C-alpha positions as CSV (number, residue, x, y, z in Angstrom):
1,M,21.3,27.5,4.9
2,S,17.7,27.5,6.2
3,N,16.5,28.7,2.8
4,M,18.3,25.7,1.2
5,L,16.6,23.3,3.5
6,E,13.2,25.0,2.8
7,T,14.0,24.6,-0.9
8,L,14.7,20.9,-0.5
9,D,11.5,20.5,1.5
10,S,9.5,22.2,-1.4
11,V,10.9,19.7,-3.8
12,A,9.6,16.8,-1.8
13,D,6.0,15.8,-2.6
14,P,4.2,15.6,0.8
15,S,1.0,14.4,-0.9
16,G,2.5,11.1,-1.6
17,S,3.0,11.2,-5.3
18,S,4.3,7.9,-6.4
19,P,3.8,5.5,-9.2
20,T,0.6,3.5,-8.5
21,Q,0.5,1.2,-11.5
22,L,3.1,0.1,-14.0
23,P,2.4,-1.7,-17.3
24,E,5.5,-3.8,-16.8
25,R,8.3,-4.3,-14.3
26,R,10.8,-1.4,-14.3
27,S,14.0,-3.1,-13.3
28,H,17.1,-1.2,-12.2
29,T,18.7,-2.3,-15.5
30,S,16.0,-0.7,-17.6
31,V,16.2,2.5,-15.6
32,L,20.0,2.7,-16.0
33,R,19.6,2.0,-19.8
34,R,17.1,4.9,-20.1
35,L,19.4,7.1,-18.0
36,L,22.3,6.4,-20.3
37,T,20.3,7.7,-23.3
38,H,19.0,10.7,-21.5
39,P,20.4,14.0,-23.1
40,V,20.8,15.6,-19.7
41,G,21.2,12.6,-17.3
42,L,24.1,11.0,-19.2
43,P,26.5,14.1,-19.1
44,A,25.6,14.7,-15.4
45,L,26.2,11.1,-14.5
46,V,29.5,10.9,-16.4
47,F,30.7,14.1,-14.8
48,L,29.9,13.0,-11.3
49,V,31.5,9.6,-11.8
50,L,34.7,11.2,-13.1
51,V,34.8,13.7,-10.2
52,I,34.2,10.9,-7.6
53,L,36.9,8.7,-9.2
54,A,39.4,11.5,-9.4
55,V,38.8,12.4,-5.7
56,I,39.1,8.8,-4.6
57,A,42.4,8.5,-6.6
58,A,43.8,11.8,-5.3
59,P,46.9,10.2,-3.8
60,A,47.8,8.8,-7.2
61,L,46.6,11.8,-9.4
62,A,47.7,14.8,-7.3
63,P,51.1,16.1,-8.4
64,Y,51.9,17.4,-4.9
65,K,50.9,17.0,-1.3
66,P,48.0,19.3,-0.5
67,Q,50.0,21.3,2.0
68,A,53.3,21.5,0.2
69,V,54.3,25.1,-0.3
70,D,56.4,26.7,-3.0
71,F,57.2,30.4,-2.2
72,S,58.8,30.8,-5.6
73,A,55.4,30.3,-7.3
74,V,52.8,32.3,-5.4
75,L,49.4,33.1,-6.9
76,T,50.3,31.9,-10.3
77,T,47.9,31.1,-13.2
78,P,47.9,27.7,-14.8
79,T,51.4,26.5,-15.9
80,G,53.0,23.3,-17.0
81,K,54.3,22.8,-13.4
82,H,51.0,23.7,-11.7
83,L,48.1,22.9,-14.1
84,L,45.5,24.9,-12.1
85,G,47.9,27.5,-10.6
86,T,48.9,28.1,-7.0
87,D,47.4,29.9,-4.0
88,Q,48.8,32.6,-1.8
89,L,51.3,30.2,-0.2
90,G,52.4,28.6,-3.4
91,R,50.3,25.4,-2.8
92,D,49.2,23.5,-5.9
93,V,45.5,24.2,-6.5
94,L,44.8,20.9,-8.4
95,S,46.3,18.9,-5.6
96,R,44.2,20.7,-2.9
97,L,41.1,20.5,-5.1
98,L,41.5,16.7,-5.3
99,Y,42.2,16.2,-1.6
100,G,39.6,18.8,-0.7
101,G,37.0,16.8,-2.7
102,Q,37.5,13.9,-0.4
103,I,36.4,15.9,2.6
104,S,33.6,17.6,0.8
105,L,32.1,14.5,-0.9
106,E,32.6,12.4,2.2
107,G,30.5,15.0,4.1
108,V,27.8,14.8,1.4
109,A,27.8,11.0,1.7
110,E,27.5,11.1,5.5
111,T,24.5,13.5,5.3
112,V,22.7,11.7,2.6
113,L,23.1,8.2,4.1
114,V,21.8,9.4,7.5
115,A,18.9,11.3,6.0
116,L,18.1,8.4,3.7
117,G,18.4,5.7,6.4
118,L,16.3,7.5,9.0
119,G,13.7,9.1,6.6
120,F,13.2,6.0,4.5
121,V,12.9,3.5,7.3
122,L,10.6,5.7,9.4
123,G,8.6,6.8,6.4
124,I,7.9,3.3,5.3
125,I,6.9,2.2,8.8
126,S,4.7,5.3,9.3
127,G,3.0,5.2,5.9
128,Y,2.4,1.4,5.8
129,L,1.3,0.8,9.4
130,G,-0.6,4.1,9.8
131,G,-2.7,4.6,12.9
132,G,-1.0,5.5,16.2
133,V,2.5,4.7,14.8
134,D,2.0,7.2,12.0
135,A,0.7,9.8,14.4
136,V,3.7,9.5,16.8
137,L,6.3,9.5,14.0
138,S,4.7,12.4,12.2
139,R,4.6,14.5,15.3
140,L,8.3,13.6,16.0
141,I,9.3,14.6,12.4
142,E,7.3,17.9,12.8
143,V,9.4,18.7,15.9
144,V,12.6,18.1,14.0
145,M,11.4,20.3,11.2
146,A,10.6,23.1,13.6
147,V,14.1,23.2,15.0
148,P,16.4,25.9,13.3
149,A,19.0,23.8,11.5
150,I,21.7,26.5,11.6
151,V,21.4,26.9,15.4
152,I,21.8,23.1,15.9
153,L,24.9,23.0,13.6
154,L,26.5,26.0,15.3
155,M,26.0,24.2,18.7
156,V,27.6,21.0,17.3
157,F,30.6,22.9,16.0
158,S,31.0,24.8,19.3
159,V,30.6,21.8,21.6
160,F,32.5,19.2,19.6
161,N,35.5,21.3,18.6
162,N,34.6,22.1,15.0
163,N,34.0,18.4,14.2
164,E,33.1,18.2,10.5
165,H,31.9,14.6,10.5
166,L,29.6,15.0,13.4
167,A,28.1,18.2,11.9
168,M,27.4,16.4,8.6
169,L,25.7,13.5,10.5
170,T,23.6,16.1,12.4
171,L,22.7,17.7,9.1
172,G,21.6,14.3,7.9
173,V,19.2,14.0,10.9
174,L,17.9,17.4,10.2
175,S,17.3,16.6,6.5
176,A,15.6,13.2,7.2
177,P,12.1,14.8,7.4
178,T,12.2,15.5,3.7
179,I,12.9,11.9,2.8
180,F,10.4,10.8,5.5
181,R,7.6,12.9,3.9
182,V,8.3,11.5,0.4
183,T,8.4,7.9,1.6
184,R,5.4,8.2,3.9
185,G,3.3,9.8,1.3
186,G,4.1,7.1,-1.2
187,A,3.5,4.3,1.3
188,L,0.2,5.8,2.4
189,T,-1.0,5.8,-1.2
190,I,0.2,2.4,-2.1
191,R,-0.9,0.6,1.1
192,H,-4.6,1.1,0.0
193,Q,-4.0,-0.7,-3.3
194,S,-5.9,-3.9,-3.8
195,Y,-2.8,-6.0,-4.4
196,I,-1.4,-4.9,-1.0
197,A,-4.6,-6.0,0.7
198,S,-4.5,-9.3,-1.3
199,A,-0.9,-9.9,0.0
200,Q,-2.0,-9.2,3.6
201,I,-4.9,-11.5,3.3
202,T,-2.9,-14.4,1.8
203,G,-0.5,-14.2,4.8
204,V,2.5,-12.4,3.5
205,R,4.5,-10.7,6.3
206,S,4.4,-7.0,6.6
207,F,8.2,-6.7,6.2
208,T,8.0,-8.6,3.0
209,I,5.2,-6.5,1.7
210,M,7.1,-3.3,2.5
211,V,10.3,-4.5,0.8
212,R,8.8,-6.2,-2.3
213,H,5.6,-4.3,-3.0
214,V,5.9,-0.8,-1.5
215,V,9.5,0.1,-2.0
216,P,9.6,-0.6,-5.8
217,R,6.7,1.9,-6.1
218,I,8.5,4.8,-4.4
219,Y,12.1,4.4,-5.2
220,G,11.7,6.8,-8.2
221,P,10.7,9.9,-6.2
222,L,13.1,8.8,-3.5
223,I,16.1,8.7,-5.9
224,V,15.2,12.1,-7.3
225,N,15.0,13.7,-3.8
226,T,18.2,12.0,-2.7
227,S,20.1,13.5,-5.6
228,I,18.7,16.9,-5.0
229,L,19.6,16.5,-1.3
230,A,23.2,15.7,-2.2
231,G,23.5,18.9,-4.2
232,L,22.0,21.1,-1.5
233,T,24.1,19.4,1.1
234,L,27.3,20.2,-0.8
235,G,26.1,23.8,-1.0
236,I,25.4,24.0,2.7
237,Q,28.7,22.3,3.6
238,G,30.6,24.7,1.3
239,G,28.9,27.6,3.0
240,L,30.0,26.4,6.4
241,N,33.5,25.7,5.3
242,F,33.6,29.2,3.7
243,I,33.1,30.8,7.2
244,G,35.7,28.5,8.7
245,L,33.4,25.9,10.2
246,G,34.0,22.2,9.8
247,V,37.5,22.1,8.3
248,T,40.3,23.8,10.0
249,P,43.0,25.3,7.7
250,P,45.4,24.4,6.3
251,A,43.4,21.2,5.5
252,P,41.7,21.7,2.1
253,S,38.0,21.8,1.4
254,W,36.2,23.2,-1.6
255,G,34.3,25.8,0.6
256,G,37.6,26.7,2.4
257,M,39.4,27.1,-1.0
258,V,36.7,29.5,-2.1
259,A,37.2,31.5,1.1
260,E,40.9,31.6,0.5
261,A,40.4,32.7,-3.1
262,Q,38.1,35.5,-2.0
263,Q,40.8,36.9,0.2
264,S,43.2,37.2,-2.8
265,L,40.5,38.2,-5.3
266,Q,42.1,41.5,-6.1
267,E,45.6,40.1,-6.6
268,Q,44.7,36.9,-8.5
269,P,41.0,36.6,-9.8
270,W,41.8,33.2,-11.3
271,L,42.2,31.5,-7.9
272,I,38.5,31.4,-7.3
273,V,37.7,29.7,-10.6
274,P,38.9,26.1,-9.9
275,S,37.2,25.7,-6.5
276,G,34.1,27.8,-7.3
277,V,33.4,26.3,-10.8
278,T,34.0,22.7,-9.5
279,T,31.6,23.2,-6.6
280,G,29.0,24.8,-8.8
281,L,29.2,22.1,-11.5
282,V,29.0,19.3,-9.0
283,I,25.9,20.8,-7.4
284,L,24.4,21.4,-10.9
285,A,25.2,17.8,-11.9
286,F,23.4,16.4,-8.8
287,V,20.3,18.5,-9.6
288,L,20.3,17.6,-13.3
289,L,20.8,13.9,-12.4
290,G,17.8,14.1,-10.1
291,D,15.7,15.8,-12.9
292,A,16.8,13.0,-15.4
293,L,16.0,10.3,-12.9
294,R,12.5,11.8,-12.5
295,D,12.0,11.4,-16.2
296,V,13.2,7.8,-16.5
297,T,11.5,6.4,-13.4
298,G,8.1,6.8,-15.0
299,E,4.6,7.8,-14.0
300,R,3.3,9.4,-10.9
301,G,-0.1,9.2,-9.2
302,R,-1.9,11.0,-6.5
303,G,-4.3,9.7,-3.8
304,S,-7.5,11.4,-2.9
305,R,-9.5,11.8,0.3
306,V,-13.3,11.5,0.7
307,S,-15.1,12.8,3.7
308,V,-18.5,11.7,4.9
309,G,-20.9,13.3,7.3
310,L,-21.6,11.5,10.6
311,R,-24.9,11.0,12.4
312,A,-25.6,9.0,15.5
313,Q,-27.5,5.8,14.8
314,P,-30.2,4.2,17.0
315,E,-29.2,1.2,18.9
316,P,-30.2,-2.0,17.1
317,T,-32.5,-4.7,18.5
318,I,-30.4,-7.8,18.9
319,G,-32.0,-10.9,17.3
320,D,-31.9,-14.3,18.8
321,Y,-30.0,-16.6,16.5
322,P,-30.2,-20.4,16.8
323,R,-26.9,-22.2,17.5
324,S,-26.9,-23.8,14.0
325,I,-29.2,-21.9,11.6
326,T,-29.7,-24.7,9.2
327,E,-28.2,-28.0,8.1
328,P,-27.0,-27.7,4.5
329,T,-27.8,-30.4,2.0
330,G,-25.2,-33.1,1.8
331,I,-23.2,-31.9,4.9
332,A,-23.4,-33.6,8.2
333,Q,-24.4,-31.5,11.2
334,A,-21.3,-30.1,12.8
335,E,-20.0,-27.2,14.8
336,P,-19.7,-24.1,12.6
337,L,-16.3,-23.4,11.1
338,L,-17.2,-19.7,11.2
339,S,-19.8,-18.3,13.5
340,V,-20.6,-14.6,13.4
341,R,-22.9,-13.1,16.0
342,D,-24.2,-9.5,16.7
343,L,-21.5,-7.9,14.4
344,C,-21.5,-4.1,14.3
345,V,-19.0,-2.1,12.3
346,A,-18.7,1.7,12.4
347,F,-16.6,4.4,10.9
348,G,-15.5,7.8,12.1
349,S,-13.3,9.1,14.9
350,S,-15.9,8.2,17.5
351,A,-17.4,5.3,15.6
352,R,-20.7,7.1,15.2
353,L,-21.4,6.1,11.6
354,R,-22.6,2.5,11.8
355,V,-22.4,0.7,8.5
356,V,-23.1,-2.8,9.6
357,Q,-25.3,-3.8,12.6
358,D,-26.6,-6.9,14.2
359,V,-25.1,-9.3,11.6
360,G,-24.9,-13.0,12.3
361,F,-24.5,-16.2,10.3
362,D,-22.8,-19.6,10.3
363,V,-20.5,-21.3,7.8
364,L,-20.1,-25.1,8.4
365,P,-17.0,-27.0,7.4
366,G,-17.2,-27.8,3.6
367,E,-20.3,-25.6,3.1
368,A,-20.8,-22.8,0.6
369,V,-22.7,-19.8,1.9
370,G,-23.6,-16.7,-0.1
371,I,-24.0,-13.2,1.3
372,V,-26.2,-11.3,-1.3
373,G,-27.5,-7.8,-1.6
374,E,-27.2,-4.6,-3.6
375,S,-24.1,-2.4,-3.6
376,G,-23.9,-0.5,-0.3
377,C,-25.6,-3.1,1.8
378,G,-22.5,-3.9,3.9
379,K,-21.6,-7.3,2.4
380,S,-17.9,-6.5,1.7
381,V,-17.5,-4.6,5.0
382,T,-18.7,-7.6,6.8
383,A,-16.1,-9.8,5.1
384,W,-13.3,-7.2,5.6
385,S,-14.1,-6.9,9.3
386,I,-13.8,-10.7,9.7
387,L,-10.5,-10.6,7.9
388,G,-9.3,-7.7,10.0
389,L,-8.7,-5.5,7.0
390,L,-11.2,-2.6,7.5
391,A,-10.3,0.6,5.8
392,S,-8.8,3.5,7.9
393,G,-11.3,4.7,10.5
394,G,-13.3,1.5,10.5
395,Q,-13.7,-0.6,13.6
396,V,-15.7,-3.5,15.0
397,T,-17.7,-2.0,17.8
398,S,-19.4,-5.2,19.0
399,G,-19.9,-8.8,18.2
400,T,-18.0,-12.0,17.9
401,A,-16.6,-14.1,15.0
402,L,-15.6,-17.6,16.1
403,F,-13.3,-19.4,13.6
404,D,-12.6,-23.0,14.7
405,G,-13.9,-22.0,18.2
406,V,-11.5,-19.0,18.5
407,D,-12.9,-15.4,18.5
408,I,-11.1,-13.6,15.7
409,F,-11.8,-10.2,17.2
410,A,-10.0,-11.2,20.4
411,L,-6.8,-12.1,18.6
412,S,-3.8,-9.7,18.4
413,L,-2.8,-8.2,15.0
414,R,0.0,-10.7,14.7
415,E,-2.3,-13.7,15.4
416,R,-4.9,-12.5,12.9
417,A,-2.2,-12.0,10.3
418,R,-1.1,-15.6,10.8
419,L,-4.7,-16.7,10.4
420,R,-5.1,-15.0,7.0
421,G,-3.9,-17.0,4.1
422,K,-3.1,-20.0,6.2
423,Q,-6.6,-20.7,7.5
424,I,-8.7,-18.1,5.6
425,G,-8.1,-17.4,1.9
426,F,-9.4,-14.4,0.0
427,V,-10.4,-13.8,-3.6
428,S,-10.9,-10.2,-4.7
429,Q,-13.5,-8.9,-7.1
430,E,-10.8,-7.1,-9.1
431,P,-8.3,-9.8,-10.1
432,M,-6.0,-7.4,-12.0
433,T,-5.6,-5.0,-9.1
434,S,-5.1,-7.8,-6.6
435,L,-1.9,-8.7,-8.5
436,D,1.3,-6.6,-8.3
437,P,2.1,-5.5,-11.9
438,C,5.8,-5.3,-11.1
439,F,6.2,-9.1,-10.7
440,T,5.4,-12.1,-12.8
441,V,2.6,-14.5,-11.8
442,G,5.2,-17.1,-10.8
443,D,7.2,-14.7,-8.6
444,Q,4.0,-13.7,-6.7
445,L,2.8,-17.2,-6.1
446,S,6.4,-18.3,-5.1
447,E,6.4,-15.6,-2.5
448,L,3.2,-16.9,-1.0
449,V,4.3,-20.5,-1.1
450,R,7.6,-19.6,0.7
451,T,5.6,-17.6,3.3
452,H,3.3,-20.5,4.2
453,E,5.4,-23.7,3.6
454,K,9.1,-22.7,3.7
455,L,9.9,-24.9,0.8
456,P,13.3,-24.9,-1.1
457,R,13.4,-23.2,-4.5
458,A,12.8,-26.3,-6.6
459,A,9.9,-27.5,-4.5
460,T,8.5,-23.9,-4.5
461,R,8.4,-23.9,-8.3
462,E,6.7,-27.3,-8.4
463,R,4.1,-26.1,-5.9
464,V,3.4,-23.0,-8.0
465,I,2.8,-25.1,-11.1
466,E,0.6,-27.4,-9.0
467,L,-1.5,-24.4,-7.9
468,L,-1.9,-23.1,-11.4
469,T,-2.9,-26.5,-12.6
470,Q,-5.5,-26.9,-9.8
471,V,-7.3,-23.7,-11.0
472,G,-7.5,-25.1,-14.5
473,L,-5.0,-22.8,-16.3
474,P,-3.6,-24.3,-19.6
475,D,0.2,-24.4,-19.9
476,P,0.8,-23.3,-16.2
477,S,4.6,-23.0,-16.9
478,D,4.0,-20.3,-19.5
479,V,1.4,-18.5,-17.3
480,A,3.9,-18.4,-14.4
481,K,6.4,-16.4,-16.6
482,R,3.9,-13.7,-17.5
483,Y,3.1,-10.4,-15.9
484,P,-0.5,-9.6,-14.9
485,H,-1.0,-7.3,-17.9
486,Q,-0.2,-10.2,-20.2
487,I,-3.1,-12.4,-19.1
488,S,-6.8,-12.1,-19.5
489,G,-9.3,-11.2,-16.8
490,G,-10.5,-14.8,-16.4
491,M,-6.9,-16.1,-16.1
492,A,-6.2,-13.3,-13.6
493,Q,-9.1,-14.4,-11.5
494,R,-7.8,-18.0,-11.6
495,V,-4.4,-16.8,-10.5
496,S,-6.0,-14.9,-7.6
497,I,-7.8,-18.1,-6.6
498,A,-4.5,-20.0,-6.8
499,A,-2.9,-17.3,-4.6
500,A,-5.7,-17.8,-2.0
501,L,-5.1,-21.6,-2.1
502,A,-1.4,-21.3,-1.5
503,G,-1.8,-21.6,2.3
504,R,-4.3,-24.5,2.0
505,P,-7.1,-22.6,3.8
506,K,-10.1,-24.1,5.5
507,L,-12.3,-21.2,4.4
508,L,-12.2,-19.2,1.2
509,V,-13.8,-15.8,1.2
510,A,-14.7,-14.7,-2.4
511,D,-15.7,-11.0,-2.7
512,E,-17.7,-10.6,-6.0
513,P,-15.4,-13.1,-7.8
514,T,-17.4,-13.0,-11.0
515,T,-18.5,-9.4,-11.3
516,A,-15.7,-8.2,-13.7
517,L,-16.0,-11.2,-15.9
518,D,-18.2,-12.1,-18.9
519,V,-20.9,-14.7,-18.6
520,T,-18.9,-17.6,-20.0
521,V,-15.9,-16.9,-17.7
522,Q,-18.3,-16.5,-14.8
523,A,-19.6,-20.0,-15.3
524,E,-16.1,-21.3,-15.5
525,I,-15.1,-19.6,-12.2
526,L,-18.2,-20.9,-10.4
527,E,-17.5,-24.4,-11.7
528,L,-13.9,-24.1,-10.5
529,L,-15.0,-23.0,-7.0
530,R,-17.5,-25.8,-6.8
531,T,-14.8,-28.3,-7.8
532,L,-12.4,-26.9,-5.2
533,Q,-15.0,-27.2,-2.5
534,R,-15.8,-30.8,-3.4
535,E,-12.2,-32.0,-3.8
536,R,-10.6,-30.1,-0.9
537,G,-13.5,-30.0,1.5
538,M,-13.1,-26.3,1.8
539,A,-15.8,-24.0,3.0
540,I,-16.7,-21.0,0.8
541,L,-18.2,-17.6,1.8
542,I,-19.1,-15.8,-1.4
543,I,-20.2,-12.2,-1.5
544,T,-22.3,-11.2,-4.5
545,H,-25.2,-9.1,-5.6
546,D,-26.4,-11.9,-7.9
547,L,-28.8,-14.4,-6.4
548,G,-28.3,-16.5,-9.5
549,V,-24.6,-17.0,-8.5
550,V,-25.7,-18.0,-5.0
551,A,-28.3,-20.4,-6.3
552,D,-25.7,-22.0,-8.6
553,L,-22.9,-22.4,-5.9
554,C,-24.3,-22.2,-2.4
555,S,-26.5,-24.4,-0.1
556,R,-27.5,-21.4,2.1
557,A,-27.8,-17.7,1.6
558,V,-27.6,-14.6,3.8
559,V,-29.5,-11.6,2.4
560,M,-28.3,-8.2,3.5
561,Y,-29.9,-4.8,3.1
562,A,-28.6,-1.4,4.4
563,G,-26.2,-3.0,6.9
564,E,-28.6,-5.6,8.3
565,V,-29.3,-9.3,7.7
566,V,-32.9,-9.4,6.4
567,E,-33.1,-13.2,5.7
568,I,-31.2,-16.4,6.1
569,G,-32.1,-19.8,4.9
570,P,-31.4,-22.7,2.5
571,V,-31.1,-21.4,-1.1
572,Q,-33.8,-23.6,-2.5
573,D,-36.3,-22.5,0.2
574,L,-35.3,-18.9,-0.2
575,V,-35.8,-19.0,-4.0
576,H,-39.2,-20.7,-4.0
577,A,-40.6,-19.0,-0.9
578,P,-38.8,-15.8,0.2
579,L,-39.7,-14.5,3.7
580,H,-38.6,-10.9,3.2
581,P,-39.9,-8.4,0.5
582,Y,-36.4,-7.5,-0.4
583,T,-35.5,-11.1,-1.2
584,K,-38.6,-11.4,-3.3
585,A,-37.8,-8.2,-5.1
586,L,-34.2,-9.4,-5.8
587,L,-35.5,-12.6,-7.3
588,A,-38.1,-10.8,-9.4
589,S,-35.5,-8.5,-10.9
590,N,-32.9,-11.3,-11.6
591,P,-33.0,-12.5,-15.2
592,A,-32.1,-16.0,-14.0
593,F,-35.5,-16.3,-12.3
594,G,-37.5,-14.3,-14.7
595,K,-40.2,-15.6,-17.1
596,Y,-39.7,-15.5,-20.8
597,G,-41.6,-12.7,-22.5
598,E,-42.3,-10.9,-19.3
599,P,-40.5,-7.6,-18.3
600,L,-38.3,-7.7,-15.3
601,P,-39.6,-5.5,-12.5
602,A,-36.9,-3.2,-11.1
603,I,-36.6,-2.2,-7.4
604,T,-37.5,1.4,-7.2
605,G,-35.3,3.8,-5.2
606,T,-31.8,3.2,-3.9
607,V,-30.2,1.7,-0.8
608,P,-30.1,4.5,1.9
609,A,-26.7,5.7,3.0
610,P,-25.8,4.7,6.6
611,A,-26.3,8.3,7.8
612,Q,-29.9,8.2,6.6
613,W,-31.0,4.8,7.9
614,P,-34.6,4.9,9.3
615,I,-35.4,3.8,12.8
616,G,-37.6,1.0,11.7
617,C,-37.3,-1.3,8.7
618,H,-34.5,-0.1,6.4
619,F,-36.4,-1.4,3.3
620,A,-39.6,0.3,4.3
621,D,-39.5,3.2,1.7
622,R,-39.1,0.7,-1.2
623,C,-41.4,-2.0,0.1
624,A,-44.9,-2.7,-1.2
625,Y,-45.8,-4.5,2.0
626,C,-44.9,-1.6,4.3
627,I,-47.4,-0.6,7.1
628,D,-47.1,1.9,9.9
629,A,-45.7,-0.7,12.3
630,C,-42.7,-1.2,10.1
631,T,-41.4,2.3,10.6
632,T,-41.9,3.0,14.3
633,Q,-39.3,0.7,15.9
634,P,-36.3,-1.6,14.9
635,I,-37.4,-4.9,13.4
636,P,-35.7,-8.0,15.0
637,L,-34.8,-11.2,13.2
638,L,-37.7,-13.6,13.6
639,I,-38.0,-17.3,13.0
640,P,-41.3,-17.6,11.2
641,A,-40.8,-21.1,9.8
642,G,-38.4,-23.9,10.9
643,Q,-35.0,-22.5,11.4
644,R,-35.3,-19.8,8.6
645,L,-34.8,-16.2,9.7
646,A,-36.4,-13.0,8.4
647,R,-36.3,-9.4,9.6
648,C,-40.0,-8.7,8.7
649,I,-43.3,-8.6,10.6
650,R,-45.3,-9.6,7.5
651,T,-43.8,-12.8,6.4
652,A,-47.1,-14.6,6.7
653,D,-48.7,-12.1,4.3
654,L,-45.7,-12.4,2.0
655,L,-46.0,-16.2,1.8
656,E,-49.7,-16.1,1.2
657,G,-49.3,-13.7,-1.7
658,A,-46.0,-15.2,-3.0
659,N,-45.9,-15.6,-6.7
660,V,-42.2,-16.3,-7.7
């Protein structure tokens, strides 16, 4: 029996293989349709259904009572009176086989339901929540796996007077780790998908995400392992009944009938055929059905792990930020809607690898602010830390983020979840991956509307059409019926913006919203954001590597380099008179600010990795203005002109030689 449990465990995929992307929604109907045309799955399914129906209808189908004896017909082969012969007491084998199947299949059902219930629920919770919950549940499951199953079952039989039902329930608990590992592995892989993060950001509850977006991705491997578990359970139960455990004679069971036939093997070899062949065929049918289900439930994918080296970082010098950095054009002076100060984010078990340090900026109500910089500068990490959705291992080590006067970092997980979507919307840089391919556009937007506004079905549909109309989609009713793969990239980005607007947020965070789009569609998306800002009075925080996008949409810009803010100021001032060499280099290399007929100068080198940040200015090794003083100590944010900020000690020299 231990070998059987080990075999089952080897069938499970602990690495978390699960479908990660589907071209179209795989409904239960389509899976059943493919199963009914499968050359192996169809016979296995039909056989199992016939056996189960026959066992259920045993009182009507059995010609005799299972314990009725006929000493005039002992150990007979099949006859017209006894279709499958009789045993050593003259009892009808067919009748005992039908009634015995009730006990055997009932035991299988008990084991599978307990294993599936415990393993599935705990696996989903562990894989989706991760962190301490995952660690505790995983250790608990490892303890269960380390316990010898046969010893526990023998104890149950001994203590509880050979109780078959309790033993099968116990076997279900002992088999739960297999289902747990499959479910947890799939959930761990899926929870890092962009559309899961998008659902979290837009305020969808964790329970809803697990049920609607995680479970459909792992039910394929789950069904496969469940069918195999059923077959192995029947084999284990038959083995226990064979040695007289579980079912006390003269009550029939398939394993017990095999044991009785073995005692009379020399006198009547036929007697072992009905019970032995039936048990073997049912086990084979379960396994073949699992194999067929694996074929029809589609693709499988694997996650990967990336490790990074850690190195302690020097403590940053904290800059002195003014209360309100600048007054954006056309917006009355007001308290900031979002005020970030001294933000530091680190990764690693001991938070030694700092990836963002000393970051601070304000976003006023109705204002558009851009965070700009090359890839690897910490722009997205800054946004994800504010949203409370840092990747595994990431944590905010210091700083504050006041939203409407409340420090986001001081809120509980539940309070931050309520803030996302309802108060802060999010638009991903990959619109296709931010939408679940299993559901139509209308289904996904309806889910968000119901989450935020609790509207009836008809009003929800109207609100979905309203959202799609607001983002400028032609024929919104038709778009609502389509799956993500049936719409273009520009349409998908508009749908993502509509999803972010479902909760009527005060602040919209857009992470590279135009990167994956062509130039024409980029202009349309920027115009859409500008219109939404003007009509709804919504603040926008846009993250991009393109200063042209910032100049087109924003009133103020925050320039980041290698995890630090290097310059903050009004966009117009920043474009015409940059105060930091990195800002000047970005402008010079941007085609939007280039001069016709002149080559664009590229910035030599690359952004240093967090583990290789220098002690002084992070831009020093790529800077034409670098002097020895730039590399000896951290450079603070300075206020060289008005309320503009720059992390550079040579801003005066830069302004004198500026030629933008």
